[in-house]
Chimera marker file (.cmm) of the C-alpha trace (Angstrom):
<marker_set name="trace">
<marker id="1" x="0.000" y="0.000" z="0.000" r="1" g="1" b="0" radius="0.5"/>
<marker id="2" x="1.383" y="3.348" z="-1.042" r="1" g="1" b="0" radius="0.5"/>
<marker id="3" x="0.846" y="6.131" z="1.496" r="1" g="1" b="0" radius="0.5"/>
<marker id="4" x="0.676" y="8.821" z="-1.195" r="1" g="1" b="0" radius="0.5"/>
<marker id="5" x="-2.063" y="6.953" z="-3.054" r="1" g="1" b="0" radius="0.5"/>
<marker id="6" x="-4.009" y="6.525" z="0.180" r="1" g="1" b="0" radius="0.5"/>
<marker id="7" x="-3.813" y="10.253" z="0.936" r="1" g="1" b="0" radius="0.5"/>
<marker id="8" x="-4.982" y="11.069" z="-2.599" r="1" g="1" b="0" radius="0.5"/>
<marker id="9" x="-7.894" y="8.648" z="-2.176" r="1" g="1" b="0" radius="0.5"/>
<marker id="10" x="-8.875" y="10.182" z="1.168" r="1" g="1" b="0" radius="0.5"/>
<marker id="11" x="-8.822" y="13.729" z="-0.214" r="1" g="1" b="0" radius="0.5"/>
<marker id="12" x="-10.660" y="12.822" z="-3.409" r="1" g="1" b="0" radius="0.5"/>
<marker id="13" x="-13.183" y="10.858" z="-1.336" r="1" g="1" b="0" radius="0.5"/>
<marker id="14" x="-13.826" y="13.920" z="0.820" r="1" g="1" b="0" radius="0.5"/>
<marker id="15" x="-14.363" y="15.990" z="-2.329" r="1" g="1" b="0" radius="0.5"/>
<marker id="16" x="-16.623" y="13.293" z="-3.799" r="1" g="1" b="0" radius="0.5"/>
<marker id="17" x="-18.660" y="13.080" z="-0.605" r="1" g="1" b="0" radius="0.5"/>
<marker id="18" x="-19.056" y="16.848" z="-0.466" r="1" g="1" b="0" radius="0.5"/>
<marker id="19" x="-20.101" y="16.959" z="-4.119" r="1" g="1" b="0" radius="0.5"/>
<marker id="20" x="-22.645" y="14.185" z="-3.586" r="1" g="1" b="0" radius="0.5"/>
<marker id="21" x="-24.014" y="16.013" z="-0.542" r="1" g="1" b="0" radius="0.5"/>
<marker id="22" x="-24.403" y="19.188" z="-2.592" r="1" g="1" b="0" radius="0.5"/>
<marker id="23" x="-26.107" y="17.300" z="-5.417" r="1" g="1" b="0" radius="0.5"/>
<marker id="24" x="-28.459" y="15.262" z="-3.212" r="1" g="1" b="0" radius="0.5"/>
<marker id="25" x="-29.431" y="17.672" z="-0.470" r="1" g="1" b="0" radius="0.5"/>
<marker id="26" x="-32.032" y="15.331" z="1.062" r="1" g="1" b="0" radius="0.5"/>
<marker id="27" x="-29.214" y="12.884" z="1.925" r="1" g="1" b="0" radius="0.5"/>
<marker id="28" x="-26.663" y="15.481" z="3.018" r="1" g="1" b="0" radius="0.5"/>
<marker id="29" x="-24.942" y="14.937" z="6.364" r="1" g="1" b="0" radius="0.5"/>
<marker id="30" x="-23.729" y="18.524" z="6.629" r="1" g="1" b="0" radius="0.5"/>
<marker id="31" x="-20.425" y="19.824" z="5.332" r="1" g="1" b="0" radius="0.5"/>
<marker id="32" x="-18.205" y="18.048" z="7.850" r="1" g="1" b="0" radius="0.5"/>
<marker id="33" x="-20.262" y="14.831" z="7.798" r="1" g="1" b="0" radius="0.5"/>
<marker id="34" x="-20.136" y="14.666" z="4.016" r="1" g="1" b="0" radius="0.5"/>
<marker id="35" x="-16.370" y="15.160" z="4.028" r="1" g="1" b="0" radius="0.5"/>
<marker id="36" x="-15.747" y="12.548" z="6.748" r="1" g="1" b="0" radius="0.5"/>
<marker id="37" x="-18.019" y="9.933" z="5.178" r="1" g="1" b="0" radius="0.5"/>
<marker id="38" x="-16.486" y="10.697" z="1.790" r="1" g="1" b="0" radius="0.5"/>
<marker id="39" x="-12.926" y="10.342" z="3.077" r="1" g="1" b="0" radius="0.5"/>
<marker id="40" x="-13.684" y="6.989" z="4.700" r="1" g="1" b="0" radius="0.5"/>
<marker id="41" x="-15.459" y="5.759" z="1.572" r="1" g="1" b="0" radius="0.5"/>
<marker id="42" x="-12.686" y="7.056" z="-0.640" r="1" g="1" b="0" radius="0.5"/>
<marker id="43" x="-10.024" y="5.244" z="1.337" r="1" g="1" b="0" radius="0.5"/>
<marker id="44" x="-11.914" y="1.957" z="1.403" r="1" g="1" b="0" radius="0.5"/>
<marker id="45" x="-13.106" y="2.000" z="-2.201" r="1" g="1" b="0" radius="0.5"/>
<marker id="46" x="-9.791" y="3.258" z="-3.516" r="1" g="1" b="0" radius="0.5"/>
<marker id="47" x="-7.963" y="0.362" z="-1.898" r="1" g="1" b="0" radius="0.5"/>
<marker id="48" x="-10.547" y="-2.173" z="-3.089" r="1" g="1" b="0" radius="0.5"/>
<marker id="49" x="-10.497" y="-0.863" z="-6.638" r="1" g="1" b="0" radius="0.5"/>
<marker id="50" x="-6.716" y="-0.871" z="-6.650" r="1" g="1" b="0" radius="0.5"/>
<marker id="51" x="-6.668" y="-4.473" z="-5.442" r="1" g="1" b="0" radius="0.5"/>
<marker id="52" x="-9.394" y="-5.775" z="-7.756" r="1" g="1" b="0" radius="0.5"/>
<marker id="53" x="-8.661" y="-3.826" z="-10.910" r="1" g="1" b="0" radius="0.5"/>
<marker id="54" x="-4.928" y="-4.269" z="-10.589" r="1" g="1" b="0" radius="0.5"/>
<marker id="55" x="-3.062" y="-2.831" z="-13.537" r="1" g="1" b="0" radius="0.5"/>
<marker id="56" x="-6.147" y="-1.624" z="-15.444" r="1" g="1" b="0" radius="0.5"/>
<marker id="57" x="-6.750" y="1.432" z="-13.272" r="1" g="1" b="0" radius="0.5"/>
<marker id="58" x="-3.446" y="2.404" z="-11.785" r="1" g="1" b="0" radius="0.5"/>
<marker id="59" x="-1.718" y="5.593" z="-10.821" r="1" g="1" b="0" radius="0.5"/>
<marker id="60" x="-3.156" y="8.981" z="-10.001" r="1" g="1" b="0" radius="0.5"/>
<marker id="61" x="-6.228" y="8.645" z="-12.201" r="1" g="1" b="0" radius="0.5"/>
<marker id="62" x="-7.268" y="5.398" z="-10.531" r="1" g="1" b="0" radius="0.5"/>
<marker id="63" x="-6.663" y="6.781" z="-7.050" r="1" g="1" b="0" radius="0.5"/>
<marker id="64" x="-8.622" y="9.964" z="-7.726" r="1" g="1" b="0" radius="0.5"/>
<marker id="65" x="-11.504" y="8.241" z="-9.520" r="1" g="1" b="0" radius="0.5"/>
<marker id="66" x="-11.764" y="5.402" z="-7.009" r="1" g="1" b="0" radius="0.5"/>
<marker id="67" x="-11.632" y="7.771" z="-4.071" r="1" g="1" b="0" radius="0.5"/>
<marker id="68" x="-14.212" y="10.166" z="-5.456" r="1" g="1" b="0" radius="0.5"/>
<marker id="69" x="-16.673" y="7.464" z="-6.469" r="1" g="1" b="0" radius="0.5"/>
<marker id="70" x="-16.242" y="5.574" z="-3.200" r="1" g="1" b="0" radius="0.5"/>
<marker id="71" x="-16.664" y="8.765" z="-1.191" r="1" g="1" b="0" radius="0.5"/>
<marker id="72" x="-19.842" y="9.705" z="-3.004" r="1" g="1" b="0" radius="0.5"/>
<marker id="73" x="-21.329" y="6.225" z="-2.644" r="1" g="1" b="0" radius="0.5"/>
<marker id="74" x="-20.600" y="5.887" z="1.081" r="1" g="1" b="0" radius="0.5"/>
<marker id="75" x="-21.892" y="9.392" z="1.801" r="1" g="1" b="0" radius="0.5"/>
<marker id="76" x="-25.153" y="8.619" z="-0.021" r="1" g="1" b="0" radius="0.5"/>
<marker id="77" x="-25.535" y="5.288" z="1.794" r="1" g="1" b="0" radius="0.5"/>
<marker id="78" x="-24.975" y="7.002" z="5.146" r="1" g="1" b="0" radius="0.5"/>
<marker id="79" x="-27.499" y="9.702" z="4.207" r="1" g="1" b="0" radius="0.5"/>
<marker id="80" x="-30.133" y="7.141" z="3.231" r="1" g="1" b="0" radius="0.5"/>
<marker id="81" x="-29.614" y="5.220" z="6.480" r="1" g="1" b="0" radius="0.5"/>
<marker id="82" x="-29.837" y="8.435" z="8.518" r="1" g="1" b="0" radius="0.5"/>
<marker id="83" x="-33.077" y="9.416" z="6.773" r="1" g="1" b="0" radius="0.5"/>
<marker id="84" x="-34.586" y="5.953" z="7.296" r="1" g="1" b="0" radius="0.5"/>
<marker id="85" x="-33.815" y="5.943" z="11.017" r="1" g="1" b="0" radius="0.5"/>
<marker id="86" x="-35.113" y="9.507" z="11.511" r="1" g="1" b="0" radius="0.5"/>
<marker id="87" x="-38.653" y="8.560" z="10.499" r="1" g="1" b="0" radius="0.5"/>
<link id1="1" id2="2" r="1" g="1" b="0" radius="0.2"/>
<link id1="2" id2="3" r="1" g="1" b="0" radius="0.2"/>
<link id1="3" id2="4" r="1" g="1" b="0" radius="0.2"/>
<link id1="4" id2="5" r="1" g="1" b="0" radius="0.2"/>
<link id1="5" id2="6" r="1" g="1" b="0" radius="0.2"/>
<link id1="6" id2="7" r="1" g="1" b="0" radius="0.2"/>
<link id1="7" id2="8" r="1" g="1" b="0" radius="0.2"/>
<link id1="8" id2="9" r="1" g="1" b="0" radius="0.2"/>
<link id1="9" id2="10" r="1" g="1" b="0" radius="0.2"/>
<link id1="10" id2="11" r="1" g="1" b="0" radius="0.2"/>
<link id1="11" id2="12" r="1" g="1" b="0" radius="0.2"/>
<link id1="12" id2="13" r="1" g="1" b="0" radius="0.2"/>
<link id1="13" id2="14" r="1" g="1" b="0" radius="0.2"/>
<link id1="14" id2="15" r="1" g="1" b="0" radius="0.2"/>
<link id1="15" id2="16" r="1" g="1" b="0" radius="0.2"/>
<link id1="16" id2="17" r="1" g="1" b="0" radius="0.2"/>
<link id1="17" id2="18" r="1" g="1" b="0" radius="0.2"/>
<link id1="18" id2="19" r="1" g="1" b="0" radius="0.2"/>
<link id1="19" id2="20" r="1" g="1" b="0" radius="0.2"/>
<link id1="20" id2="21" r="1" g="1" b="0" radius="0.2"/>
<link id1="21" id2="22" r="1" g="1" b="0" radius="0.2"/>
<link id1="22" id2="23" r="1" g="1" b="0" radius="0.2"/>
<link id1="23" id2="24" r="1" g="1" b="0" radius="0.2"/>
<link id1="24" id2="25" r="1" g="1" b="0" radius="0.2"/>
<link id1="25" id2="26" r="1" g="1" b="0" radius="0.2"/>
<link id1="26" id2="27" r="1" g="1" b="0" radius="0.2"/>
<link id1="27" id2="28" r="1" g="1" b="0" radius="0.2"/>
<link id1="28" id2="29" r="1" g="1" b="0" radius="0.2"/>
<link id1="29" id2="30" r="1" g="1" b="0" radius="0.2"/>
<link id1="30" id2="31" r="1" g="1" b="0" radius="0.2"/>
<link id1="31" id2="32" r="1" g="1" b="0" radius="0.2"/>
<link id1="32" id2="33" r="1" g="1" b="0" radius="0.2"/>
<link id1="33" id2="34" r="1" g="1" b="0" radius="0.2"/>
<link id1="34" id2="35" r="1" g="1" b="0" radius="0.2"/>
<link id1="35" id2="36" r="1" g="1" b="0" radius="0.2"/>
<link id1="36" id2="37" r="1" g="1" b="0" radius="0.2"/>
<link id1="37" id2="38" r="1" g="1" b="0" radius="0.2"/>
<link id1="38" id2="39" r="1" g="1" b="0" radius="0.2"/>
<link id1="39" id2="40" r="1" g="1" b="0" radius="0.2"/>
<link id1="40" id2="41" r="1" g="1" b="0" radius="0.2"/>
<link id1="41" id2="42" r="1" g="1" b="0" radius="0.2"/>
<link id1="42" id2="43" r="1" g="1" b="0" radius="0.2"/>
<link id1="43" id2="44" r="1" g="1" b="0" radius="0.2"/>
<link id1="44" id2="45" r="1" g="1" b="0" radius="0.2"/>
<link id1="45" id2="46" r="1" g="1" b="0" radius="0.2"/>
<link id1="46" id2="47" r="1" g="1" b="0" radius="0.2"/>
<link id1="47" id2="48" r="1" g="1" b="0" radius="0.2"/>
<link id1="48" id2="49" r="1" g="1" b="0" radius="0.2"/>
<link id1="49" id2="50" r="1" g="1" b="0" radius="0.2"/>
<link id1="50" id2="51" r="1" g="1" b="0" radius="0.2"/>
<link id1="51" id2="52" r="1" g="1" b="0" radius="0.2"/>
<link id1="52" id2="53" r="1" g="1" b="0" radius="0.2"/>
<link id1="53" id2="54" r="1" g="1" b="0" radius="0.2"/>
<link id1="54" id2="55" r="1" g="1" b="0" radius="0.2"/>
<link id1="55" id2="56" r="1" g="1" b="0" radius="0.2"/>
<link id1="56" id2="57" r="1" g="1" b="0" radius="0.2"/>
<link id1="57" id2="58" r="1" g="1" b="0" radius="0.2"/>
<link id1="58" id2="59" r="1" g="1" b="0" radius="0.2"/>
<link id1="59" id2="60" r="1" g="1" b="0" radius="0.2"/>
<link id1="60" id2="61" r="1" g="1" b="0" radius="0.2"/>
<link id1="61" id2="62" r="1" g="1" b="0" radius="0.2"/>
<link id1="62" id2="63" r="1" g="1" b="0" radius="0.2"/>
<link id1="63" id2="64" r="1" g="1" b="0" radius="0.2"/>
<link id1="64" id2="65" r="1" g="1" b="0" radius="0.2"/>
<link id1="65" id2="66" r="1" g="1" b="0" radius="0.2"/>
<link id1="66" id2="67" r="1" g="1" b="0" radius="0.2"/>
<link id1="67" id2="68" r="1" g="1" b="0" radius="0.2"/>
<link id1="68" id2="69" r="1" g="1" b="0" radius="0.2"/>
<link id1="69" id2="70" r="1" g="1" b="0" radius="0.2"/>
<link id1="70" id2="71" r="1" g="1" b="0" radius="0.2"/>
<link id1="71" id2="72" r="1" g="1" b="0" radius="0.2"/>
<link id1="72" id2="73" r="1" g="1" b="0" radius="0.2"/>
<link id1="73" id2="74" r="1" g="1" b="0" radius="0.2"/>
<link id1="74" id2="75" r="1" g="1" b="0" radius="0.2"/>
<link id1="75" id2="76" r="1" g="1" b="0" radius="0.2"/>
<link id1="76" id2="77" r="1" g="1" b="0" radius="0.2"/>
<link id1="77" id2="78" r="1" g="1" b="0" radius="0.2"/>
<link id1="78" id2="79" r="1" g="1" b="0" radius="0.2"/>
<link id1="79" id2="80" r="1" g="1" b="0" radius="0.2"/>
<link id1="80" id2="81" r="1" g="1" b="0" radius="0.2"/>
<link id1="81" id2="82" r="1" g="1" b="0" radius="0.2"/>
<link id1="82" id2="83" r="1" g="1" b="0" radius="0.2"/>
<link id1="83" id2="84" r="1" g="1" b="0" radius="0.2"/>
<link id1="84" id2="85" r="1" g="1" b="0" radius="0.2"/>
<link id1="85" id2="86" r="1" g="1" b="0" radius="0.2"/>
<link id1="86" id2="87" r="1" g="1" b="0" radius="0.2"/>
</marker_set>
């Protein structure tokens, strides 16, 4: 595991989570919540994508894309769960 790639995935996940929160306001966790959920999702998904995809998606593009997509997905899942439990 490369530390630089992990940091890129965390940052891009935070950006992806914040973007997803801005796009889907009904699932938003607030600015800090979106960023935290996005960073966690970006780190997890970025590592999984790097492991599964191997050489297909490698380097900065793979780290940024995997982190952003993973961050957006985890933030939306957390928002859906929060909305379901609030009712």
